[in-house]
PDB file of N, CA, C and O in Angstrom:
ATOM      1  N   MET A   1      13.998  14.335  50.097  1.00  0.00           N
ATOM      2  CA  MET A   1      15.029  13.513  49.571  1.00  0.00           C
ATOM      3  C   MET A   1      15.087  12.392  50.649  1.00  0.00           C
ATOM      4  O   MET A   1      14.985  11.209  50.322  1.00  0.00           O
ATOM      5  N   GLU A   2      15.277  12.841  52.123  1.00  0.00           N
ATOM      6  CA  GLU A   2      15.319  12.004  53.113  1.00  0.00           C
ATOM      7  C   GLU A   2      14.288  11.269  53.405  1.00  0.00           C
ATOM      8  O   GLU A   2      14.396  10.112  53.813  1.00  0.00           O
ATOM      9  N   ALA A   3      13.121  11.907  53.215  1.00  0.00           N
ATOM     10  CA  ALA A   3      11.867  11.524  53.680  1.00  0.00           C
ATOM     11  C   ALA A   3      11.547  10.172  52.147  1.00  0.00           C
ATOM     12  O   ALA A   3      10.788   9.209  52.259  1.00  0.00           O
ATOM     13  N   ARG A   4      12.184  10.438  51.153  1.00  0.00           N
ATOM     14  CA  ARG A   4      11.851   9.251  50.268  1.00  0.00           C
ATOM     15  C   ARG A   4      12.833   8.212  50.547  1.00  0.00           C
ATOM     16  O   ARG A   4      12.486   7.050  50.336  1.00  0.00           O
ATOM     17  N   LEU A   5      13.938   8.431  50.962  1.00  0.00           N
ATOM     18  CA  LEU A   5      14.985   7.476  51.429  1.00  0.00           C
ATOM     19  C   LEU A   5      14.353   6.703  52.548  1.00  0.00           C
ATOM     20  O   LEU A   5      14.346   5.475  52.458  1.00  0.00           O
ATOM     21  N   ALA A   6      13.870   7.236  53.500  1.00  0.00           N
ATOM     22  CA  ALA A   6      13.167   6.486  54.554  1.00  0.00           C
ATOM     23  C   ALA A   6      12.097   5.609  54.158  1.00  0.00           C
ATOM     24  O   ALA A   6      11.984   4.523  54.726  1.00  0.00           O
ATOM     25  N   ARG A   7      11.258   5.970  53.204  1.00  0.00           N
ATOM     26  CA  ARG A   7      10.218   5.094  52.763  1.00  0.00           C
ATOM     27  C   ARG A   7      10.932   4.190  51.858  1.00  0.00           C
ATOM     28  O   ARG A   7      10.440   3.062  51.887  1.00  0.00           O
ATOM     29  N   VAL A   8      11.835   4.299  51.140  1.00  0.00           N
ATOM     30  CA  VAL A   8      12.373   2.974  50.773  1.00  0.00           C
ATOM     31  C   VAL A   8      13.008   2.039  51.448  1.00  0.00           C
ATOM     32  O   VAL A   8      12.975   0.861  51.091  1.00  0.00           O
ATOM     33  N   GLU A   9      13.708   2.485  52.577  1.00  0.00           N
ATOM     34  CA  GLU A   9      14.333   1.814  53.586  1.00  0.00           C
ATOM     35  C   GLU A   9      13.094   0.872  54.247  1.00  0.00           C
ATOM     36  O   GLU A   9      13.221  -0.338  54.429  1.00  0.00           O
ATOM     37  N   LYS A  10      11.934   1.602  54.557  1.00  0.00           N
ATOM     38  CA  LYS A  10      10.960   0.998  55.079  1.00  0.00           C
ATOM     39  C   LYS A  10      10.343   0.116  54.405  1.00  0.00           C
ATOM     40  O   LYS A  10       9.861  -0.804  55.065  1.00  0.00           O
ATOM     41  N   GLN A  11      10.164   0.095  53.016  1.00  0.00           N
ATOM     42  CA  GLN A  11       9.862  -0.901  51.986  1.00  0.00           C
ATOM     43  C   GLN A  11      10.597  -2.236  52.083  1.00  0.00           C
ATOM     44  O   GLN A  11      10.109  -3.357  52.219  1.00  0.00           O
ATOM     45  N   MET A  12      11.969  -1.845  51.976  1.00  0.00           N
ATOM     46  CA  MET A  12      13.071  -3.076  51.818  1.00  0.00           C
ATOM     47  C   MET A  12      12.747  -3.659  53.283  1.00  0.00           C
ATOM     48  O   MET A  12      12.577  -4.874  53.183  1.00  0.00           O
ATOM     49  N   ASP A  13      12.613  -3.244  54.514  1.00  0.00           N
ATOM     50  CA  ASP A  13      12.467  -3.930  55.641  1.00  0.00           C
ATOM     51  C   ASP A  13      11.294  -4.814  55.641  1.00  0.00           C
ATOM     52  O   ASP A  13      11.335  -5.953  56.107  1.00  0.00           O
ATOM     53  N   GLU A  14      10.107  -4.215  55.048  1.00  0.00           N
ATOM     54  CA  GLU A  14       8.977  -4.796  54.900  1.00  0.00           C
ATOM     55  C   GLU A  14       8.960  -5.983  54.057  1.00  0.00           C
ATOM     56  O   GLU A  14       8.310  -7.000  54.301  1.00  0.00           O
ATOM     57  N   MET A  15       9.742  -5.783  53.013  1.00  0.00           N
ATOM     58  CA  MET A  15      10.032  -6.918  52.000  1.00  0.00           C
ATOM     59  C   MET A  15      10.948  -8.069  52.487  1.00  0.00           C
ATOM     60  O   MET A  15      10.829  -9.211  52.044  1.00  0.00           O
ATOM     61  N   ALA A  16      11.847  -7.727  53.396  1.00  0.00           N
ATOM     62  CA  ALA A  16      12.717  -8.737  53.888  1.00  0.00           C
ATOM     63  C   ALA A  16      12.081  -9.459  55.182  1.00  0.00           C
ATOM     64  O   ALA A  16      12.576 -10.506  55.599  1.00  0.00           O
ATOM     65  N   LYS A  17      11.121  -8.943  55.714  1.00  0.00           N
ATOM     66  CA  LYS A  17      10.255  -9.670  56.604  1.00  0.00           C
ATOM     67  C   LYS A  17       9.443 -10.558  55.833  1.00  0.00           C
ATOM     68  O   LYS A  17       9.409 -11.727  56.217  1.00  0.00           O
ATOM     69  N   LEU A  18       8.855 -10.272  54.932  1.00  0.00           N
ATOM     70  CA  LEU A  18       7.860 -10.946  53.950  1.00  0.00           C
ATOM     71  C   LEU A  18       8.645 -12.078  53.486  1.00  0.00           C
ATOM     72  O   LEU A  18       8.228 -13.224  53.653  1.00  0.00           O
ATOM     73  N   LEU A  19       9.897 -11.805  52.839  1.00  0.00           N
ATOM     74  CA  LEU A  19      10.830 -13.044  52.488  1.00  0.00           C
ATOM     75  C   LEU A  19      11.185 -13.964  53.561  1.00  0.00           C
ATOM     76  O   LEU A  19      11.479 -15.143  53.365  1.00  0.00           O
ATOM     77  N   ALA A  20      11.151 -13.404  54.685  1.00  0.00           N
ATOM     78  CA  ALA A  20      11.804 -14.329  55.833  1.00  0.00           C
ATOM     79  C   ALA A  20      10.476 -15.228  56.217  1.00  0.00           C
ATOM     80  O   ALA A  20      10.692 -16.397  56.537  1.00  0.00           O
ATOM     81  N   THR A  21       9.303 -14.820  56.206  1.00  0.00           N
ATOM     82  CA  THR A  21       8.133 -15.523  56.502  1.00  0.00           C
ATOM     83  C   THR A  21       8.001 -16.592  55.264  1.00  0.00           C
ATOM     84  O   THR A  21       7.816 -17.795  55.450  1.00  0.00           O
ATOM     85  N   MET A  22       8.129 -15.948  53.906  1.00  0.00           N
ATOM     86  CA  MET A  22       8.170 -17.045  53.105  1.00  0.00           C
ATOM     87  C   MET A  22       9.127 -18.248  53.282  1.00  0.00           C
ATOM     88  O   MET A  22       8.679 -19.374  53.068  1.00  0.00           O
ATOM     89  N   GLU A  23      10.296 -18.099  53.623  1.00  0.00           N
ATOM     90  CA  GLU A  23      11.573 -18.917  53.677  1.00  0.00           C
ATOM     91  C   GLU A  23      10.789 -20.107  54.865  1.00  0.00           C
ATOM     92  O   GLU A  23      10.670 -21.322  54.704  1.00  0.00           O
ATOM     93  N   ASN A  24      10.374 -19.338  55.954  1.00  0.00           N
ATOM     94  CA  ASN A  24       9.886 -20.300  57.162  1.00  0.00           C
ATOM     95  C   ASN A  24       9.001 -21.303  56.711  1.00  0.00           C
ATOM     96  O   ASN A  24       9.083 -22.510  56.940  1.00  0.00           O
ATOM     97  N   ARG A  25       7.944 -20.561  55.894  1.00  0.00           N
ATOM     98  CA  ARG A  25       6.903 -21.473  55.545  1.00  0.00           C
ATOM     99  C   ARG A  25       7.119 -22.632  54.592  1.00  0.00           C
ATOM    100  O   ARG A  25       6.419 -23.645  54.602  1.00  0.00           O
ATOM    101  N   LEU A  26       8.241 -22.395  53.681  1.00  0.00           N
ATOM    102  CA  LEU A  26       8.785 -23.184  52.819  1.00  0.00           C
ATOM    103  C   LEU A  26       9.498 -24.434  53.624  1.00  0.00           C
ATOM    104  O   LEU A  26       9.406 -25.633  53.359  1.00  0.00           O
ATOM    105  N   ILE A  27      10.191 -23.836  54.623  1.00  0.00           N
ATOM    106  CA  ILE A  27      10.866 -24.945  55.370  1.00  0.00           C
ATOM    107  C   ILE A  27       9.905 -25.704  56.239  1.00  0.00           C
ATOM    108  O   ILE A  27      10.210 -26.861  56.530  1.00  0.00           O
ATOM    109  N   MET A  28       8.837 -25.222  56.668  1.00  0.00           N
ATOM    110  CA  MET A  28       7.678 -26.082  57.192  1.00  0.00           C
ATOM    111  C   MET A  28       7.301 -26.805  56.256  1.00  0.00           C
ATOM    112  O   MET A  28       7.440 -27.987  56.572  1.00  0.00           O
ATOM    113  N   ILE A  29       6.817 -26.651  55.075  1.00  0.00           N
ATOM    114  CA  ILE A  29       6.378 -27.619  53.802  1.00  0.00           C
ATOM    115  C   ILE A  29       7.239 -28.455  53.633  1.00  0.00           C
ATOM    116  O   ILE A  29       6.862 -29.618  53.493  1.00  0.00           O
ATOM    117  N   GLU A  30       8.720 -28.140  53.587  1.00  0.00           N
ATOM    118  CA  GLU A  30       9.633 -29.269  53.303  1.00  0.00           C
ATOM    119  C   GLU A  30       9.710 -30.350  54.565  1.00  0.00           C
ATOM    120  O   GLU A  30       9.963 -31.538  54.364  1.00  0.00           O
ATOM    121  N   GLU A  31       9.538 -29.967  55.489  1.00  0.00           N
ATOM    122  CA  GLU A  31       9.684 -30.655  56.779  1.00  0.00           C
ATOM    123  C   GLU A  31       8.438 -31.559  56.794  1.00  0.00           C
ATOM    124  O   GLU A  31       8.533 -32.750  57.091  1.00  0.00           O
ATOM    125  N   LEU A  32       7.290 -30.991  56.478  1.00  0.00           N
ATOM    126  CA  LEU A  32       6.023 -31.892  56.460  1.00  0.00           C
ATOM    127  C   LEU A  32       6.176 -32.913  55.217  1.00  0.00           C
ATOM    128  O   LEU A  32       5.863 -34.099  55.323  1.00  0.00           O
ATOM    129  N   VAL A  33       6.606 -32.434  54.215  1.00  0.00           N
ATOM    130  CA  VAL A  33       6.713 -33.484  52.893  1.00  0.00           C
ATOM    131  C   VAL A  33       7.713 -34.777  53.459  1.00  0.00           C
ATOM    132  O   VAL A  33       7.503 -35.951  53.154  1.00  0.00           O
ATOM    133  N   ARG A  34       8.656 -34.390  54.199  1.00  0.00           N
ATOM    134  CA  ARG A  34       9.747 -35.578  54.664  1.00  0.00           C
ATOM    135  C   ARG A  34       9.035 -36.329  55.491  1.00  0.00           C
ATOM    136  O   ARG A  34       9.151 -37.543  55.318  1.00  0.00           O
ATOM    137  N   LYS A  35       8.182 -35.891  56.519  1.00  0.00           N
ATOM    138  CA  LYS A  35       7.520 -36.616  57.394  1.00  0.00           C
ATOM    139  C   LYS A  35       6.496 -37.517  56.666  1.00  0.00           C
ATOM    140  O   LYS A  35       6.303 -38.654  57.097  1.00  0.00           O
ATOM    141  N   ILE A  36       5.820 -37.053  55.565  1.00  0.00           N
ATOM    142  CA  ILE A  36       4.870 -37.627  55.163  1.00  0.00           C
ATOM    143  C   ILE A  36       5.527 -39.104  54.062  1.00  0.00           C
ATOM    144  O   ILE A  36       5.001 -40.186  53.803  1.00  0.00           O
ATOM    145  N   ILE A  37       6.602 -38.621  53.720  1.00  0.00           N
ATOM    146  CA  ILE A  37       7.339 -39.527  53.039  1.00  0.00           C
ATOM    147  C   ILE A  37       7.795 -40.466  53.833  1.00  0.00           C
ATOM    148  O   ILE A  37       7.543 -41.619  53.483  1.00  0.00           O
ATOM    149  N   GLN A  38       8.423 -40.304  54.850  1.00  0.00           N
ATOM    150  CA  GLN A  38       8.745 -41.487  55.870  1.00  0.00           C
ATOM    151  C   GLN A  38       7.483 -41.957  56.391  1.00  0.00           C
ATOM    152  O   GLN A  38       7.528 -43.187  56.431  1.00  0.00           O
ATOM    153  N   CYS A  39       6.560 -41.588  56.739  1.00  0.00           N
ATOM    154  CA  CYS A  39       5.264 -42.604  56.940  1.00  0.00           C
ATOM    155  C   CYS A  39       4.952 -43.377  56.043  1.00  0.00           C
ATOM    156  O   CYS A  39       4.763 -44.551  56.363  1.00  0.00           O
ATOM    157  N   LEU A  40       4.806 -42.997  54.713  1.00  0.00           N
ATOM    158  CA  LEU A  40       4.541 -43.803  53.811  1.00  0.00           C
ATOM    159  C   LEU A  40       5.742 -44.881  53.417  1.00  0.00           C
ATOM    160  O   LEU A  40       5.451 -46.021  53.056  1.00  0.00           O
ATOM    161  N   LYS A  41       6.950 -44.480  53.506  1.00  0.00           N
ATOM    162  CA  LYS A  41       7.853 -45.575  53.369  1.00  0.00           C
ATOM    163  C   LYS A  41       7.880 -46.501  54.532  1.00  0.00           C
ATOM    164  O   LYS A  41       8.349 -47.626  54.360  1.00  0.00           O
ATOM    165  N   TYR A  42       7.366 -46.101  55.856  1.00  0.00           N
ATOM    166  CA  TYR A  42       7.340 -47.128  57.148  1.00  0.00           C
ATOM    167  C   TYR A  42       5.764 -48.074  56.671  1.00  0.00           C
ATOM    168  O   TYR A  42       5.472 -49.155  57.184  1.00  0.00           O
ATOM    169  N   GLN A  43       5.119 -47.538  55.863  1.00  0.00           N
ATOM    170  CA  GLN A  43       3.877 -48.405  55.565  1.00  0.00           C
ATOM    171  C   GLN A  43       4.100 -49.217  54.251  1.00  0.00           C
ATOM    172  O   GLN A  43       3.203 -49.888  53.741  1.00  0.00           O
ATOM    173  N   GLY A  44       5.321 -49.112  53.755  1.00  0.00           N
ATOM    174  CA  GLY A  44       5.767 -49.933  52.709  1.00  0.00           C
ATOM    175  C   GLY A  44       5.381 -49.185  51.278  1.00  0.00           C
ATOM    176  O   GLY A  44       5.420 -49.895  50.273  1.00  0.00           O
ATOM    177  N   ILE A  45       5.027 -47.858  51.137  1.00  0.00           N
ATOM    178  CA  ILE A  45       4.871 -47.256  50.076  1.00  0.00           C
ATOM    179  C   ILE A  45       5.799 -46.411  49.909  1.00  0.00           C
ATOM    180  O   ILE A  45       6.038 -45.626  50.826  1.00  0.00           O
ATOM    181  N   ASP A  46       6.556 -46.361  48.687  1.00  0.00           N
ATOM    182  CA  ASP A  46       7.466 -45.362  48.076  1.00  0.00           C
ATOM    183  C   ASP A  46       7.099 -45.065  46.623  1.00  0.00           C
ATOM    184  O   ASP A  46       6.074 -45.353  46.005  1.00  0.00           O
ATOM    185  N   GLU A  47       8.185 -44.424  46.242  1.00  0.00           N
ATOM    186  CA  GLU A  47       7.896 -43.976  44.723  1.00  0.00           C
ATOM    187  C   GLU A  47       8.029 -45.002  43.874  1.00  0.00           C
ATOM    188  O   GLU A  47       7.391 -44.932  42.823  1.00  0.00           O
ATOM    189  N   ASN A  48       8.762 -46.020  44.093  1.00  0.00           N
ATOM    190  CA  ASN A  48       9.167 -47.248  43.338  1.00  0.00           C
ATOM    191  C   ASN A  48       8.483 -48.499  43.454  1.00  0.00           C
ATOM    192  O   ASN A  48       8.772 -49.515  42.822  1.00  0.00           O
ATOM    193  N   SER A  49       7.342 -48.350  44.491  1.00  0.00           N
ATOM    194  CA  SER A  49       6.500 -49.508  44.886  1.00  0.00           C
ATOM    195  C   SER A  49       5.502 -49.886  43.618  1.00  0.00           C
ATOM    196  O   SER A  49       4.992 -48.987  42.950  1.00  0.00           O
ATOM    197  N   GLU A  50       5.301 -51.064  43.384  1.00  0.00           N
ATOM    198  CA  GLU A  50       4.302 -51.291  42.406  1.00  0.00           C
ATOM    199  C   GLU A  50       2.914 -51.056  43.105  1.00  0.00           C
ATOM    200  O   GLU A  50       2.675 -51.108  44.312  1.00  0.00           O
ATOM    201  N   PRO A  51       1.987 -50.763  41.987  1.00  0.00           N
ATOM    202  CA  PRO A  51       0.520 -50.608  42.506  1.00  0.00           C
ATOM    203  C   PRO A  51      -0.034 -51.742  43.349  1.00  0.00           C
ATOM    204  O   PRO A  51      -0.291 -52.821  42.816  1.00  0.00           O
ATOM    205  N   SER A  52      -0.250 -51.513  44.806  1.00  0.00           N
ATOM    206  CA  SER A  52      -0.560 -52.634  45.726  1.00  0.00           C
ATOM    207  C   SER A  52      -2.181 -52.882  45.822  1.00  0.00           C
ATOM    208  O   SER A  52      -2.979 -52.103  45.301  1.00  0.00           O
ATOM    209  N   ARG A  53      -2.541 -53.960  46.488  1.00  0.00           N
ATOM    210  CA  ARG A  53      -3.708 -53.910  47.022  1.00  0.00           C
ATOM    211  C   ARG A  53      -3.997 -53.041  48.071  1.00  0.00           C
ATOM    212  O   ARG A  53      -3.277 -52.881  49.057  1.00  0.00           O
ATOM    213  N   PRO A  54      -5.343 -52.329  47.792  1.00  0.00           N
ATOM    214  CA  PRO A  54      -5.559 -51.460  48.712  1.00  0.00           C
ATOM    215  C   PRO A  54      -5.766 -51.832  50.079  1.00  0.00           C
ATOM    216  O   PRO A  54      -6.017 -52.992  50.403  1.00  0.00           O
ATOM    217  N   SER A  55      -5.669 -50.872  50.902  1.00  0.00           N
ATOM    218  CA  SER A  55      -5.688 -51.167  52.383  1.00  0.00           C
ATOM    219  C   SER A  55      -7.297 -50.831  52.676  1.00  0.00           C
ATOM    220  O   SER A  55      -7.934 -50.251  51.797  1.00  0.00           O
ATOM    221  N   ARG A  56      -7.855 -51.158  53.767  1.00  0.00           N
ATOM    222  CA  ARG A  56      -9.187 -51.252  54.147  1.00  0.00           C
ATOM    223  C   ARG A  56      -9.535 -50.269  55.107  1.00  0.00           C
ATOM    224  O   ARG A  56      -8.656 -49.943  55.904  1.00  0.00           O
ATOM    225  N   PHE A  57     -10.583 -49.767  55.178  1.00  0.00           N
ATOM    226  CA  PHE A  57     -11.292 -49.105  56.223  1.00  0.00           C
ATOM    227  C   PHE A  57     -12.797 -49.417  56.421  1.00  0.00           C
ATOM    228  O   PHE A  57     -13.472 -49.813  55.470  1.00  0.00           O
ATOM    229  N   PRO A  58     -13.334 -49.235  57.684  1.00  0.00           N
ATOM    230  CA  PRO A  58     -14.269 -49.558  58.002  1.00  0.00           C
ATOM    231  C   PRO A  58     -15.676 -48.635  57.606  1.00  0.00           C
ATOM    232  O   PRO A  58     -15.456 -47.434  57.456  1.00  0.00           O
ATOM    233  N   ASP A  59     -16.752 -48.982  57.470  1.00  0.00           N
ATOM    234  CA  ASP A  59     -17.764 -48.493  57.188  1.00  0.00           C
ATOM    235  C   ASP A  59     -18.924 -48.390  58.358  1.00  0.00           C
ATOM    236  O   ASP A  59     -19.503 -49.421  58.702  1.00  0.00           O
ATOM    237  N   TYR A  60     -19.234 -47.176  58.932  1.00  0.00           N
ATOM    238  CA  TYR A  60     -19.954 -47.317  60.047  1.00  0.00           C
ATOM    239  C   TYR A  60     -21.412 -46.851  59.875  1.00  0.00           C
ATOM    240  O   TYR A  60     -21.732 -45.853  59.229  1.00  0.00           O
ATOM    241  N   GLN A  61     -22.296 -47.704  60.540  1.00  0.00           N
ATOM    242  CA  GLN A  61     -23.729 -47.370  60.438  1.00  0.00           C
ATOM    243  C   GLN A  61     -24.139 -46.482  61.555  1.00  0.00           C
ATOM    244  O   GLN A  61     -23.870 -46.970  62.652  1.00  0.00           O
ATOM    245  N   GLU A  62     -24.674 -45.395  61.591  1.00  0.00           N
ATOM    246  CA  GLU A  62     -25.278 -44.404  62.633  1.00  0.00           C
ATOM    247  C   GLU A  62     -26.423 -45.190  63.088  1.00  0.00           C
ATOM    248  O   GLU A  62     -27.206 -45.768  62.334  1.00  0.00           O
ATOM    249  N   MET A  63     -26.480 -45.177  64.467  1.00  0.00           N
ATOM    250  CA  MET A  63     -27.859 -45.661  65.204  1.00  0.00           C
ATOM    251  C   MET A  63     -28.733 -44.520  65.161  1.00  0.00           C
ATOM    252  O   MET A  63     -28.320 -43.365  65.258  1.00  0.00           O
ATOM    253  N   SER A  64     -30.001 -44.856  65.007  1.00  0.00           N
ATOM    254  CA  SER A  64     -30.820 -43.752  65.247  1.00  0.00           C
ATOM    255  C   SER A  64     -31.339 -43.643  66.760  1.00  0.00           C
ATOM    256  O   SER A  64     -32.186 -42.769  66.943  1.00  0.00           O
ATOM    257  N   ASP A  65     -31.051 -44.208  67.583  1.00  0.00           N
ATOM    258  CA  ASP A  65     -31.302 -44.183  69.090  1.00  0.00           C
ATOM    259  C   ASP A  65     -30.082 -43.370  69.743  1.00  0.00           C
ATOM    260  O   ASP A  65     -30.031 -43.081  70.938  1.00  0.00           O
ATOM    261  N   GLY A  66     -29.154 -43.057  68.834  1.00  0.00           N
ATOM    262  CA  GLY A  66     -28.053 -42.061  69.442  1.00  0.00           C
ATOM    263  C   GLY A  66     -26.979 -43.049  70.101  1.00  0.00           C
ATOM    264  O   GLY A  66     -26.223 -42.575  70.949  1.00  0.00           O
ATOM    265  N   ALA A  67     -26.892 -44.181  69.807  1.00  0.00           N
ATOM    266  CA  ALA A  67     -26.029 -45.306  70.257  1.00  0.00           C
ATOM    267  C   ALA A  67     -24.688 -45.171  69.594  1.00  0.00           C
ATOM    268  O   ALA A  67     -24.737 -44.617  68.495  1.00  0.00           O
ATOM    269  N   PRO A  68     -23.546 -45.537  69.993  1.00  0.00           N
ATOM    270  CA  PRO A  68     -22.467 -45.577  69.125  1.00  0.00           C
ATOM    271  C   PRO A  68     -22.584 -46.062  67.948  1.00  0.00           C
ATOM    272  O   PRO A  68     -23.265 -47.084  67.863  1.00  0.00           O
ATOM    273  N   ALA A  69     -22.064 -45.584  66.873  1.00  0.00           N
ATOM    274  CA  ALA A  69     -21.941 -46.173  65.371  1.00  0.00           C
ATOM    275  C   ALA A  69     -21.270 -47.756  65.504  1.00  0.00           C
ATOM    276  O   ALA A  69     -20.397 -47.994  66.338  1.00  0.00           O
ATOM    277  N   VAL A  70     -21.672 -48.546  64.793  1.00  0.00           N
ATOM    278  CA  VAL A  70     -21.491 -49.853  64.512  1.00  0.00           C
ATOM    279  C   VAL A  70     -20.681 -50.068  63.248  1.00  0.00           C
ATOM    280  O   VAL A  70     -21.172 -49.656  62.198  1.00  0.00           O
ATOM    281  N   GLU A  71     -19.321 -50.753  63.222  1.00  0.00           N
ATOM    282  CA  GLU A  71     -19.065 -51.058  62.206  1.00  0.00           C
ATOM    283  C   GLU A  71     -19.768 -52.057  61.278  1.00  0.00           C
ATOM    284  O   GLU A  71     -20.033 -53.164  61.746  1.00  0.00           O
ATOM    285  N   THR A  72     -20.083 -51.786  60.055  1.00  0.00           N
ATOM    286  CA  THR A  72     -20.934 -52.768  59.284  1.00  0.00           C
ATOM    287  C   THR A  72     -20.352 -53.399  58.104  1.00  0.00           C
ATOM    288  O   THR A  72     -20.817 -54.459  57.685  1.00  0.00           O
ATOM    289  N   ALA A  73     -19.313 -52.788  57.510  1.00  0.00           N
ATOM    290  CA  ALA A  73     -18.605 -53.236  56.397  1.00  0.00           C
ATOM    291  C   ALA A  73     -17.130 -52.589  56.294  1.00  0.00           C
ATOM    292  O   ALA A  73     -16.838 -51.505  56.799  1.00  0.00           O
ATOM    293  N   VAL A  74     -16.218 -53.433  55.545  1.00  0.00           N
ATOM    294  CA  VAL A  74     -14.954 -52.781  55.349  1.00  0.00           C
ATOM    295  C   VAL A  74     -14.908 -52.437  53.932  1.00  0.00           C
ATOM    296  O   VAL A  74     -15.360 -53.195  53.074  1.00  0.00           O
ATOM    297  N   HIS A  75     -14.304 -51.171  53.635  1.00  0.00           N
ATOM    298  CA  HIS A  75     -14.130 -50.862  52.299  1.00  0.00           C
ATOM    299  C   HIS A  75     -12.528 -50.691  51.923  1.00  0.00           C
ATOM    300  O   HIS A  75     -11.647 -50.905  52.755  1.00  0.00           O
ATOM    301  N   THR A  76     -12.286 -50.309  50.667  1.00  0.00           N
ATOM    302  CA  THR A  76     -10.674 -50.268  50.366  1.00  0.00           C
ATOM    303  C   THR A  76     -10.296 -48.954  50.144  1.00  0.00           C
ATOM    304  O   THR A  76     -11.091 -48.150  49.657  1.00  0.00           O
ATOM    305  N   ILE A  77      -9.038 -48.619  50.486  1.00  0.00           N
ATOM    306  CA  ILE A  77      -8.339 -47.297  49.937  1.00  0.00           C
ATOM    307  C   ILE A  77      -7.233 -47.752  49.160  1.00  0.00           C
ATOM    308  O   ILE A  77      -6.452 -48.654  49.462  1.00  0.00           O
ATOM    309  N   ASN A  78      -7.240 -46.881  47.893  1.00  0.00           N
ATOM    310  CA  ASN A  78      -6.339 -47.102  47.040  1.00  0.00           C
ATOM    311  C   ASN A  78      -4.954 -46.216  47.329  1.00  0.00           C
ATOM    312  O   ASN A  78      -4.886 -44.997  47.169  1.00  0.00           O
ATOM    313  N   ARG A  79      -3.855 -47.075  47.791  1.00  0.00           N
ATOM    314  CA  ARG A  79      -2.754 -46.722  48.397  1.00  0.00           C
ATOM    315  C   ARG A  79      -1.776 -45.624  47.282  1.00  0.00           C
ATOM    316  O   ARG A  79      -0.932 -44.787  47.602  1.00  0.00           O
ATOM    317  N   ASP A  80      -2.184 -45.945  46.147  1.00  0.00           N
ATOM    318  CA  ASP A  80      -1.444 -45.114  45.142  1.00  0.00           C
ATOM    319  C   ASP A  80      -1.805 -43.755  45.122  1.00  0.00           C
ATOM    320  O   ASP A  80      -1.074 -42.912  44.602  1.00  0.00           O
ATOM    321  N   TRP A  81      -3.032 -43.445  45.725  1.00  0.00           N
ATOM    322  CA  TRP A  81      -3.507 -41.969  46.137  1.00  0.00           C
ATOM    323  C   TRP A  81      -2.334 -41.315  46.627  1.00  0.00           C
ATOM    324  O   TRP A  81      -2.010 -40.256  46.089  1.00  0.00           O
ATOM    325  N   PHE A  82      -1.650 -41.774  47.557  1.00  0.00           N
ATOM    326  CA  PHE A  82      -0.473 -41.388  48.490  1.00  0.00           C
ATOM    327  C   PHE A  82       0.737 -41.035  47.793  1.00  0.00           C
ATOM    328  O   PHE A  82       1.523 -40.275  48.359  1.00  0.00           O
ATOM    329  N   LYS A  83       1.031 -41.532  46.505  1.00  0.00           N
ATOM    330  CA  LYS A  83       2.282 -41.249  45.947  1.00  0.00           C
ATOM    331  C   LYS A  83       2.371 -40.100  45.681  1.00  0.00           C
ATOM    332  O   LYS A  83       1.377 -39.495  45.281  1.00  0.00           O
ATOM    333  N   LEU A  84       3.533 -39.504  45.821  1.00  0.00           N
ATOM    334  CA  LEU A  84       3.711 -38.193  45.510  1.00  0.00           C
ATOM    335  C   LEU A  84       4.217 -37.962  43.992  1.00  0.00           C
ATOM    336  O   LEU A  84       4.419 -36.821  43.576  1.00  0.00           O
TER     337      LEU A  84
END
């Protein structure tokens, strides 16, 4: 009987540790979401913003002789991809 009680207590301890780990991960995820939303708002993107003209990002051409890549064109990024 005591051995069974010890096993149950051990399982409860393991479950409590698992729950604490899950809570910590949830807190980290919530903090990351808050930071992402803050960054998007700083860039002028939020839940209520109208679909906007996309931002730009450069296209680089790799050089065959090992020289650094050179910007050859600028493409667009759809900012609405970042909406949550």
